[in-house]
N, CA, C and O atoms as a GROMACS GRO file, in nm:
protein
  488
    1MET      N    1   0.510  -7.409   1.272
    1MET     CA    2   0.507  -7.272   1.320
    1MET      C    3   0.368  -7.214   1.294
    1MET      O    4   0.322  -7.216   1.180
    2PRO      N    5   0.300  -7.163   1.396
    2PRO     CA    6   0.167  -7.107   1.376
    2PRO      C    7   0.171  -6.977   1.297
    2PRO      O    8   0.269  -6.903   1.300
    3LYS      N    9   0.063  -6.953   1.226
    3LYS     CA   10   0.053  -6.830   1.147
    3LYS      C   11   0.047  -6.711   1.241
    3LYS      O   12  -0.028  -6.710   1.338
    4ALA      N   13   0.127  -6.612   1.211
    4ALA     CA   14   0.128  -6.490   1.293
    4ALA      C   15  -0.003  -6.416   1.276
    4ALA      O   16  -0.057  -6.407   1.166
    5GLN      N   17  -0.053  -6.364   1.384
    5GLN     CA   18  -0.176  -6.287   1.381
    5GLN      C   19  -0.144  -6.141   1.352
    5GLN      O   20  -0.041  -6.090   1.397
    6PRO      N   21  -0.231  -6.072   1.278
    6PRO     CA   22  -0.206  -5.930   1.252
    6PRO      C   23  -0.198  -5.853   1.384
    6PRO      O   24  -0.268  -5.883   1.480
    7CYS      N   25  -0.113  -5.756   1.386
    7CYS     CA   26  -0.096  -5.674   1.505
    7CYS      C   27  -0.111  -5.528   1.464
    7CYS      O   28  -0.042  -5.481   1.374
    8PHE      N   29  -0.200  -5.458   1.529
    8PHE     CA   30  -0.222  -5.318   1.499
    8PHE      C   31  -0.192  -5.236   1.624
    8PHE      O   32  -0.235  -5.272   1.733
    9ALA      N   33  -0.122  -5.129   1.608
    9ALA     CA   34  -0.096  -5.039   1.720
    9ALA      C   35  -0.202  -4.931   1.718
    9ALA      O   36  -0.227  -4.870   1.613
   10ARG      N   37  -0.264  -4.907   1.829
   10ARG     CA   38  -0.365  -4.801   1.836
   10ARG      C   39  -0.298  -4.675   1.888
   10ARG      O   40  -0.228  -4.678   1.989
   11MET      N   41  -0.319  -4.566   1.820
   11MET     CA   42  -0.258  -4.440   1.860
   11MET      C   43  -0.354  -4.363   1.949
   11MET      O   44  -0.473  -4.354   1.923
   12ILE      N   45  -0.299  -4.310   2.053
   12ILE     CA   46  -0.377  -4.229   2.146
   12ILE      C   47  -0.344  -4.083   2.118
   12ILE      O   48  -0.228  -4.047   2.099
   13GLY      N   49  -0.445  -4.000   2.115
   13GLY     CA   50  -0.422  -3.857   2.091
   13GLY      C   51  -0.443  -3.822   1.946
   13GLY      O   52  -0.503  -3.898   1.870
   14SER      N   53  -0.394  -3.707   1.909
   14SER     CA   54  -0.413  -3.655   1.774
   14SER      C   55  -0.330  -3.734   1.674
   14SER      O   56  -0.210  -3.754   1.695
   15TRP      N   57  -0.392  -3.777   1.566
   15TRP     CA   58  -0.321  -3.848   1.460
   15TRP      C   59  -0.209  -3.760   1.405
   15TRP      O   60  -0.099  -3.810   1.382
   16LYS      N   61  -0.235  -3.634   1.383
   16LYS     CA   62  -0.133  -3.545   1.325
   16LYS      C   63  -0.012  -3.535   1.417
   16LYS      O   64   0.102  -3.529   1.368
   17GLN      N   65  -0.033  -3.533   1.547
   17GLN     CA   66   0.079  -3.526   1.640
   17GLN      C   67   0.157  -3.657   1.638
   17GLN      O   68   0.280  -3.656   1.637
   18GLU      N   69   0.086  -3.767   1.639
   18GLU     CA   70   0.150  -3.897   1.657
   18GLU      C   71   0.215  -3.951   1.530
   18GLU      O   72   0.312  -4.026   1.539
   19LYS      N   73   0.165  -3.916   1.413
   19LYS     CA   74   0.217  -3.979   1.292
   19LYS      C   75   0.364  -3.946   1.268
   19LYS      O   76   0.432  -4.020   1.197
   20ALA      N   77   0.414  -3.841   1.324
   20ALA     CA   78   0.555  -3.808   1.309
   20ALA      C   79   0.643  -3.909   1.381
   20ALA      O   80   0.763  -3.916   1.355
   21ASN      N   81   0.586  -3.988   1.472
   21ASN     CA   82   0.662  -4.086   1.547
   21ASN      C   83   0.669  -4.222   1.479
   21ASN      O   84   0.738  -4.312   1.529
   22ILE      N   85   0.600  -4.240   1.368
   22ILE     CA   86   0.601  -4.369   1.301
   22ILE      C   87   0.732  -4.386   1.226
   22ILE      O   88   0.772  -4.299   1.148
   23SER      N   89   0.801  -4.498   1.250
   23SER     CA   90   0.925  -4.526   1.180
   23SER      C   91   0.899  -4.604   1.051
   23SER      O   92   0.939  -4.560   0.943
   24TRP      N   93   0.833  -4.717   1.063
   24TRP     CA   94   0.806  -4.802   0.947
   24TRP      C   95   0.662  -4.851   0.954
   24TRP      O   96   0.609  -4.875   1.062
   25ILE      N   97   0.602  -4.865   0.839
   25ILE     CA   98   0.473  -4.933   0.827
   25ILE      C   99   0.501  -5.058   0.746
   25ILE      O  100   0.554  -5.051   0.635
   26VAL      N  101   0.465  -5.173   0.800
   26VAL     CA  102   0.490  -5.300   0.733
   26VAL      C  103   0.358  -5.355   0.681
   26VAL      O  104   0.261  -5.369   0.756
   27ILE      N  105   0.356  -5.386   0.552
   27ILE     CA  106   0.236  -5.442   0.488
   27ILE      C  107   0.275  -5.573   0.422
   27ILE      O  108   0.370  -5.578   0.344
   28ASP      N  109   0.202  -5.679   0.453
   28ASP     CA  110   0.224  -5.807   0.386
   28ASP      C  111   0.122  -5.817   0.273
   28ASP      O  112   0.002  -5.828   0.297
   29TRP      N  113   0.170  -5.815   0.152
   29TRP     CA  114   0.089  -5.821   0.030
   29TRP      C  115  -0.017  -5.930   0.042
   29TRP      O  116  -0.134  -5.908   0.008
   30ASP      N  117   0.022  -6.050   0.090
   30ASP     CA  118  -0.070  -6.163   0.098
   30ASP      C  119  -0.182  -6.143   0.200
   30ASP      O  120  -0.290  -6.200   0.184
   31GLU      N  121  -0.158  -6.063   0.302
   31GLU     CA  122  -0.261  -6.042   0.403
   31GLU      C  123  -0.375  -5.954   0.352
   31GLU      O  124  -0.482  -5.950   0.413
   32LEU      N  125  -0.353  -5.884   0.242
   32LEU     CA  126  -0.458  -5.800   0.185
   32LEU      C  127  -0.547  -5.877   0.086
   32LEU      O  128  -0.643  -5.820   0.033
   33ILE      N  129  -0.517  -6.004   0.062
   33ILE     CA  130  -0.584  -6.080  -0.044
   33ILE      C  131  -0.731  -6.112  -0.015
   33ILE      O  132  -0.812  -6.107  -0.108
   34ALA      N  133  -0.766  -6.144   0.107
   34ALA     CA  134  -0.901  -6.196   0.135
   34ALA      C  135  -1.015  -6.103   0.092
   34ALA      O  136  -1.106  -6.150   0.023
   35PRO      N  137  -1.016  -5.974   0.128
   35PRO     CA  138  -1.129  -5.890   0.086
   35PRO      C  139  -1.146  -5.880  -0.066
   35PRO      O  140  -1.259  -5.892  -0.114
   36PRO      N  141  -1.039  -5.858  -0.145
   36PRO     CA  142  -1.060  -5.851  -0.290
   36PRO      C  143  -1.107  -5.983  -0.350
   36PRO      O  144  -1.177  -5.984  -0.451
   37GLU      N  145  -1.070  -6.097  -0.289
   37GLU     CA  146  -1.115  -6.226  -0.341
   37GLU      C  147  -1.266  -6.241  -0.330
   37GLU      O  148  -1.327  -6.317  -0.405
   38MET      N  149  -1.326  -6.170  -0.236
   38MET     CA  150  -1.471  -6.180  -0.219
   38MET      C  151  -1.545  -6.117  -0.337
   38MET      O  152  -1.658  -6.155  -0.365
   39LEU      N  153  -1.482  -6.023  -0.407
   39LEU     CA  154  -1.549  -5.958  -0.520
   39LEU      C  155  -1.573  -6.055  -0.636
   39LEU      O  156  -1.687  -6.073  -0.677
   40PRO      N  157  -1.465  -6.120  -0.690
   40PRO     CA  158  -1.491  -6.214  -0.798
   40PRO      C  159  -1.529  -6.353  -0.749
   40PRO      O  160  -1.578  -6.435  -0.827
   41GLY      N  161  -1.509  -6.381  -0.620
   41GLY     CA  162  -1.535  -6.514  -0.567
   41GLY      C  163  -1.432  -6.615  -0.613
   41GLY      O  164  -1.459  -6.735  -0.615
   42LEU      N  165  -1.314  -6.568  -0.650
   42LEU     CA  166  -1.207  -6.655  -0.699
   42LEU      C  167  -1.080  -6.631  -0.618
   42LEU      O  168  -1.061  -6.525  -0.560
   43SER      N  169  -0.995  -6.732  -0.614
   43SER     CA  170  -0.866  -6.718  -0.548
   43SER      C  171  -0.773  -6.634  -0.635
   43SER      O  172  -0.748  -6.668  -0.751
   44ILE      N  173  -0.722  -6.526  -0.581
   44ILE     CA  174  -0.628  -6.442  -0.656
   44ILE      C  175  -0.498  -6.518  -0.681
   44ILE      O  176  -0.440  -6.508  -0.789
   45ARG      N  177  -0.452  -6.592  -0.580
   45ARG     CA  178  -0.327  -6.669  -0.595
   45ARG      C  179  -0.333  -6.764  -0.714
   45ARG      O  180  -0.232  -6.786  -0.781
   46ASP      N  181  -0.450  -6.821  -0.739
   46ASP     CA  182  -0.463  -6.926  -0.839
   46ASP      C  183  -0.514  -6.878  -0.974
   46ASP      O  184  -0.526  -6.959  -1.067
   47ASN      N  185  -0.543  -6.750  -0.989
   47ASN     CA  186  -0.597  -6.697  -1.114
   47ASN      C  187  -0.509  -6.581  -1.162
   47ASN      O  188  -0.525  -6.467  -1.119
   48GLU      N  189  -0.419  -6.614  -1.252
   48GLU     CA  190  -0.322  -6.514  -1.299
   48GLU      C  191  -0.390  -6.390  -1.358
   48GLU      O  192  -0.334  -6.281  -1.353
   49SER      N  193  -0.509  -6.406  -1.412
   49SER     CA  194  -0.579  -6.291  -1.470
   49SER      C  195  -0.616  -6.188  -1.363
   49SER      O  196  -0.647  -6.073  -1.396
   50LEU      N  197  -0.613  -6.226  -1.236
   50LEU     CA  198  -0.646  -6.133  -1.127
   50LEU      C  199  -0.523  -6.066  -1.066
   50LEU      O  200  -0.537  -5.978  -0.982
   51TRP      N  201  -0.403  -6.105  -1.107
   51TRP     CA  202  -0.282  -6.052  -1.045
   51TRP      C  203  -0.266  -5.902  -1.071
   51TRP      O  204  -0.234  -5.828  -0.978
   52LYS      N  205  -0.288  -5.857  -1.194
   52LYS     CA  206  -0.276  -5.713  -1.224
   52LYS      C  207  -0.381  -5.631  -1.150
   52LYS      O  208  -0.348  -5.528  -1.092
   53PRO      N  209  -0.510  -5.673  -1.151
   53PRO     CA  210  -0.607  -5.597  -1.073
   53PRO      C  211  -0.573  -5.594  -0.924
   53PRO      O  212  -0.598  -5.494  -0.856
   54TYR      N  213  -0.517  -5.704  -0.873
   54TYR     CA  214  -0.479  -5.706  -0.731
   54TYR      C  215  -0.364  -5.607  -0.706
   54TYR      O  216  -0.362  -5.537  -0.605
   55GLU      N  217  -0.269  -5.604  -0.798
   55GLU     CA  218  -0.160  -5.506  -0.789
   55GLU      C  219  -0.218  -5.364  -0.788
   55GLU      O  220  -0.172  -5.278  -0.713
   56ALA      N  221  -0.319  -5.341  -0.873
   56ALA     CA  222  -0.383  -5.210  -0.878
   56ALA      C  223  -0.455  -5.178  -0.747
   56ALA      O  224  -0.475  -5.060  -0.714
   57PHE      N  225  -0.495  -5.279  -0.673
   57PHE     CA  226  -0.557  -5.260  -0.542
   57PHE      C  227  -0.451  -5.225  -0.437
   57PHE      O  228  -0.473  -5.137  -0.353
   58VAL      N  229  -0.337  -5.294  -0.440
   58VAL     CA  230  -0.234  -5.276  -0.338
   58VAL      C  231  -0.160  -5.143  -0.354
   58VAL      O  232  -0.124  -5.081  -0.255
   59LYS      N  233  -0.137  -5.099  -0.478
   59LYS     CA  234  -0.058  -4.978  -0.501
   59LYS      C  235  -0.114  -4.855  -0.431
   59LYS      O  236  -0.038  -4.784  -0.366
   60PRO      N  237  -0.245  -4.826  -0.440
   60PRO     CA  238  -0.295  -4.707  -0.370
   60PRO      C  239  -0.277  -4.716  -0.218
   60PRO      O  240  -0.260  -4.614  -0.151
   61VAL      N  241  -0.282  -4.837  -0.164
   61VAL     CA  242  -0.258  -4.853  -0.020
   61VAL      C  243  -0.116  -4.810   0.012
   61VAL      O  244  -0.092  -4.735   0.106
   62SER      N  245  -0.021  -4.857  -0.069
   62SER     CA  246   0.119  -4.819  -0.050
   62SER      C  247   0.140  -4.670  -0.072
   62SER      O  248   0.210  -4.605   0.005
   63ASP      N  249   0.078  -4.615  -0.177
   63ASP     CA  250   0.091  -4.472  -0.206
   63ASP      C  251   0.036  -4.386  -0.093
   63ASP      O  252   0.094  -4.283  -0.057
   64MET      N  253  -0.076  -4.430  -0.036
   64MET     CA  254  -0.140  -4.355   0.071
   64MET      C  255  -0.049  -4.347   0.195
   64MET      O  256  -0.051  -4.248   0.268
   65LEU      N  257   0.029  -4.451   0.216
   65LEU     CA  258   0.117  -4.456   0.333
   65LEU      C  259   0.256  -4.403   0.304
   65LEU      O  260   0.338  -4.391   0.394
   66ALA      N  261   0.284  -4.370   0.178
   66ALA     CA  262   0.418  -4.334   0.131
   66ALA      C  263   0.487  -4.218   0.203
   66ALA      O  264   0.610  -4.216   0.204
   67PRO      N  265   0.418  -4.123   0.263
   67PRO     CA  266   0.495  -4.023   0.337
   67PRO      C  267   0.579  -4.087   0.449
   67PRO      O  268   0.678  -4.030   0.493
   68ASN      N  269   0.537  -4.205   0.493
   68ASN     CA  270   0.612  -4.281   0.593
   68ASN      C  271   0.700  -4.382   0.521
   68ASN      O  272   0.685  -4.403   0.401
   69LEU      N  273   0.791  -4.443   0.593
   69LEU     CA  274   0.869  -4.552   0.537
   69LEU      C  275   0.780  -4.675   0.534
   69LEU      O  276   0.727  -4.716   0.637
   70VAL      N  277   0.762  -4.734   0.416
   70VAL     CA  278   0.674  -4.849   0.399
   70VAL      C  279   0.757  -4.969   0.358
   70VAL      O  280   0.834  -4.963   0.262
   71LEU      N  281   0.741  -5.078   0.430
   71LEU     CA  282   0.802  -5.205   0.393
   71LEU      C  283   0.690  -5.294   0.342
   71LEU      O  284   0.604  -5.336   0.420
   72LEU      N  285   0.688  -5.322   0.213
   72LEU     CA  286   0.584  -5.402   0.151
   72LEU      C  287   0.641  -5.540   0.123
   72LEU      O  288   0.734  -5.553   0.043
   73LEU      N  289   0.586  -5.641   0.187
   73LEU     CA  290   0.629  -5.778   0.164
   73LEU      C  291   0.545  -5.835   0.051
   73LEU      O  292   0.422  -5.831   0.057
   74GLY      N  293   0.609  -5.887  -0.051
   74GLY     CA  294   0.535  -5.941  -0.164
   74GLY      C  295   0.624  -6.026  -0.253
   74GLY      O  296   0.737  -6.058  -0.216
   75VAL      N  297   0.572  -6.061  -0.368
   75VAL     CA  298   0.641  -6.154  -0.456
   75VAL      C  299   0.699  -6.088  -0.580
   75VAL      O  300   0.759  -6.156  -0.664
   76CYS      N  301   0.683  -5.958  -0.595
   76CYS     CA  302   0.728  -5.889  -0.716
   76CYS      C  303   0.866  -5.828  -0.698
   76CYS      O  304   0.909  -5.798  -0.586
   77ILE      N  305   0.935  -5.810  -0.810
   77ILE     CA  306   1.062  -5.737  -0.811
   77ILE      C  307   1.035  -5.599  -0.870
   77ILE      O  308   0.933  -5.581  -0.937
   78PRO      N  309   1.123  -5.502  -0.847
   78PRO     CA  310   1.097  -5.366  -0.896
   78PRO      C  311   1.064  -5.356  -1.044
   78PRO      O  312   0.983  -5.272  -1.084
   79ALA      N  313   1.125  -5.439  -1.127
   79ALA     CA  314   1.096  -5.433  -1.270
   79ALA      C  315   0.948  -5.462  -1.298
   79ALA      O  316   0.893  -5.413  -1.397
   80GLN      N  317   0.885  -5.541  -1.213
   80GLN     CA  318   0.743  -5.572  -1.230
   80GLN      C  319   0.654  -5.459  -1.179
   80GLN      O  320   0.535  -5.454  -1.209
   81LEU      N  321   0.712  -5.370  -1.102
   81LEU     CA  322   0.637  -5.260  -1.041
   81LEU      C  323   0.698  -5.127  -1.083
   81LEU      O  324   0.726  -5.041  -0.999
   82ALA      N  325   0.719  -5.110  -1.212
   82ALA     CA  326   0.792  -4.995  -1.264
   82ALA      C  327   0.731  -4.861  -1.225
   82ALA      O  328   0.804  -4.763  -1.208
   83SER      N  329   0.601  -4.854  -1.211
   83SER     CA  330   0.538  -4.725  -1.179
   83SER      C  331   0.535  -4.695  -1.028
   83SER      O  332   0.487  -4.590  -0.987
   84TRP      N  333   0.585  -4.785  -0.948
   84TRP     CA  334   0.586  -4.767  -0.803
   84TRP      C  335   0.710  -4.689  -0.762
   84TRP      O  336   0.813  -4.697  -0.829
   85GLN      N  337   0.700  -4.614  -0.656
   85GLN     CA  338   0.815  -4.540  -0.604
   85GLN      C  339   0.892  -4.631  -0.508
   85GLN      O  340   0.863  -4.636  -0.388
   86ILE      N  341   0.990  -4.702  -0.562
   86ILE     CA  342   1.068  -4.797  -0.482
   86ILE      C  343   1.208  -4.742  -0.465
   86ILE      O  344   1.279  -4.718  -0.563
   87ARG      N  345   1.247  -4.722  -0.341
   87ARG     CA  346   1.383  -4.672  -0.314
   87ARG      C  347   1.481  -4.787  -0.301
   87ARG      O  348   1.592  -4.782  -0.355
   88GLU      N  349   1.442  -4.889  -0.230
   88GLU     CA  350   1.529  -5.004  -0.208
   88GLU      C  351   1.442  -5.129  -0.204
   88GLU      O  352   1.323  -5.123  -0.175
   89TRP      N  353   1.505  -5.243  -0.234
   89TRP     CA  354   1.432  -5.368  -0.223
   89TRP      C  355   1.529  -5.479  -0.190
   89TRP      O  356   1.649  -5.467  -0.212
   90ILE      N  357   1.475  -5.588  -0.137
   90ILE     CA  358   1.556  -5.704  -0.102
   90ILE      C  359   1.472  -5.828  -0.129
   90ILE      O  360   1.351  -5.828  -0.110
   91ILE      N  361   1.538  -5.934  -0.172
   91ILE     CA  362   1.468  -6.060  -0.194
   91ILE      C  363   1.472  -6.139  -0.063
   91ILE      O  364   1.580  -6.170  -0.012
   92LEU      N  365   1.357  -6.170  -0.012
   92LEU     CA  366   1.346  -6.257   0.105
   92LEU      C  367   1.307  -6.394   0.052
   92LEU      O  368   1.191  -6.415   0.015
   93ASP      N  369   1.401  -6.484   0.048
   93ASP     CA  370   1.380  -6.612  -0.017
   93ASP      C  371   1.400  -6.725   0.083
   93ASP      O  372   1.452  -6.704   0.192
   94CYS      N  373   1.358  -6.844   0.045
   94CYS     CA  374   1.380  -6.962   0.128
   94CYS      C  375   1.408  -7.079   0.035
   94CYS      O  376   1.379  -7.074  -0.084
   95ASP      N  377   1.467  -7.186   0.092
   95ASP     CA  378   1.497  -7.303   0.009
   95ASP      C  379   1.369  -7.381  -0.020
   95ASP      O  380   1.264  -7.355   0.038
   96ASP      N  381   1.379  -7.477  -0.113
   96ASP     CA  382   1.262  -7.552  -0.157
   96ASP      C  383   1.194  -7.627  -0.042
   96ASP      O  384   1.072  -7.638  -0.038
   97ARG      N  385   1.275  -7.678   0.051
   97ARG     CA  386   1.218  -7.753   0.163
   97ARG      C  387   1.131  -7.663   0.250
   97ARG      O  388   1.021  -7.701   0.290
   98GLU      N  389   1.181  -7.542   0.278
   98GLU     CA  390   1.103  -7.447   0.359
   98GLU      C  391   0.979  -7.401   0.283
   98GLU      O  392   0.871  -7.389   0.342
   99LEU      N  393   0.993  -7.376   0.152
   99LEU     CA  394   0.878  -7.338   0.070
   99LEU      C  395   0.771  -7.446   0.075
   99LEU      O  396   0.652  -7.417   0.092
  100ALA      N  397   0.813  -7.572   0.060
  100ALA     CA  398   0.718  -7.684   0.064
  100ALA      C  399   0.647  -7.690   0.199
  100ALA      O  400   0.526  -7.711   0.205
  101ALA      N  401   0.722  -7.673   0.307
  101ALA     CA  402   0.662  -7.677   0.441
  101ALA      C  403   0.559  -7.566   0.459
  101ALA      O  404   0.452  -7.589   0.514
  102ARG      N  405   0.592  -7.446   0.412
  102ARG     CA  406   0.498  -7.333   0.424
  102ARG      C  407   0.370  -7.358   0.344
  102ARG      O  408   0.260  -7.331   0.392
  103LEU      N  409   0.386  -7.409   0.222
  103LEU     CA  410   0.269  -7.434   0.138
  103LEU      C  411   0.185  -7.549   0.192
  103LEU      O  412   0.062  -7.546   0.181
  104GLN      N  413   0.250  -7.650   0.250
  104GLN     CA  414   0.175  -7.761   0.308
  104GLN      C  415   0.094  -7.714   0.429
  104GLN      O  416  -0.017  -7.762   0.452
  105ARG      N  417   0.149  -7.621   0.507
  105ARG     CA  418   0.074  -7.565   0.620
  105ARG      C  419  -0.051  -7.491   0.572
  105ARG      O  420  -0.151  -7.484   0.642
  106ARG      N  421  -0.042  -7.435   0.450
  106ARG     CA  422  -0.158  -7.366   0.391
  106ARG      C  423  -0.250  -7.464   0.318
  106ARG      O  424  -0.349  -7.424   0.258
  107GLU      N  425  -0.214  -7.594   0.324
  107GLU     CA  426  -0.292  -7.701   0.262
  107GLU      C  427  -0.302  -7.686   0.110
  107GLU      O  428  -0.405  -7.714   0.051
  108GLU      N  429  -0.191  -7.641   0.049
  108GLU     CA  430  -0.184  -7.631  -0.097
  108GLU      C  431  -0.168  -7.772  -0.154
  108GLU      O  432  -0.111  -7.860  -0.089
  109SER      N  433  -0.218  -7.795  -0.275
  109SER     CA  434  -0.209  -7.926  -0.339
  109SER      C  435  -0.067  -7.952  -0.388
  109SER      O  436   0.015  -7.861  -0.395
  110ASP      N  437  -0.038  -8.080  -0.421
  110ASP     CA  438   0.094  -8.115  -0.475
  110ASP      C  439   0.120  -8.039  -0.605
  110ASP      O  440   0.233  -7.997  -0.631
  111GLU      N  441   0.016  -8.022  -0.687
  111GLU     CA  442   0.031  -7.948  -0.813
  111GLU      C  443   0.070  -7.802  -0.785
  111GLU      O  444   0.158  -7.747  -0.852
  112GLN      N  445   0.005  -7.740  -0.687
  112GLN     CA  446   0.037  -7.602  -0.651
  112GLN      C  447   0.179  -7.592  -0.595
  112GLN      O  448   0.250  -7.495  -0.620
  113LEU      N  449   0.219  -7.693  -0.519
  113LEU     CA  450   0.354  -7.696  -0.463
  113LEU      C  451   0.458  -7.704  -0.574
  113LEU      O  452   0.558  -7.632  -0.571
  114GLN      N  453   0.436  -7.791  -0.673
  114GLN     CA  454   0.529  -7.803  -0.786
  114GLN      C  455   0.535  -7.673  -0.865
  114GLN      O  456   0.643  -7.630  -0.907
  115GLU      N  457   0.420  -7.611  -0.886
  115GLU     CA  458   0.416  -7.484  -0.960
  115GLU      C  459   0.492  -7.375  -0.885
  115GLU      O  460   0.568  -7.299  -0.945
  116ALA      N  461   0.472  -7.367  -0.755
  116ALA     CA  462   0.541  -7.265  -0.674
  116ALA      C  463   0.691  -7.288  -0.672
  116ALA      O  464   0.768  -7.192  -0.680
  117THR      N  465   0.733  -7.412  -0.663
  117THR     CA  466   0.876  -7.444  -0.664
  117THR      C  467   0.936  -7.406  -0.799
  117THR      O  468   1.048  -7.354  -0.804
  118GLY      N  469   0.863  -7.433  -0.908
  118GLY     CA  470   0.910  -7.394  -1.041
  118GLY      C  471   0.920  -7.243  -1.056
  118GLY      O  472   1.016  -7.192  -1.112
  119ASP      N  473   0.818  -7.172  -1.006
  119ASP     CA  474   0.820  -7.025  -1.012
  119ASP      C  475   0.938  -6.969  -0.934
  119ASP      O  476   1.004  -6.876  -0.979
  120ALA      N  477   0.965  -7.027  -0.818
  120ALA     CA  478   1.075  -6.979  -0.734
  120ALA      C  479   1.210  -7.001  -0.802
  120ALA      O  480   1.303  -6.924  -0.781
  121ALA      N  481   1.220  -7.106  -0.882
  121ALA     CA  482   1.346  -7.135  -0.950
  121ALA      C  483   1.374  -7.037  -1.063
  121ALA      O  484   1.490  -7.017  -1.100
  122GLU      N  485   1.268  -6.975  -1.118
  122GLU     CA  486   1.286  -6.881  -1.229
  122GLU      C  487   1.352  -6.760  -1.182
  122GLU      O  488   1.376  -6.668  -1.261
   0.00000   0.00000   0.00000
């Protein structure tokens, strides 16, 4: 399955007029990773010491959009994001075979695959 390309809707007219028509804003946590990785020159996925600073980067984005309904796709559960305003959440999970296929498409190593499978089991 090919990677989905980002899709942005362009609004015509006054932002103030049009924003009342927005139902949901969907943000994929992983799609925001590339620009912050350029700062330290390290992979955020592979450096646990960068996870909290990355969370601190994503939260203001979510807060800024919060007057609207925001669907944030990510790997955290509400207990990990205690200071966030979360009304509802759902776990979007997949079996180990699907996880392996997704990670192989991203060309992750066998070690990274085993680590991800172990994390998912927790």
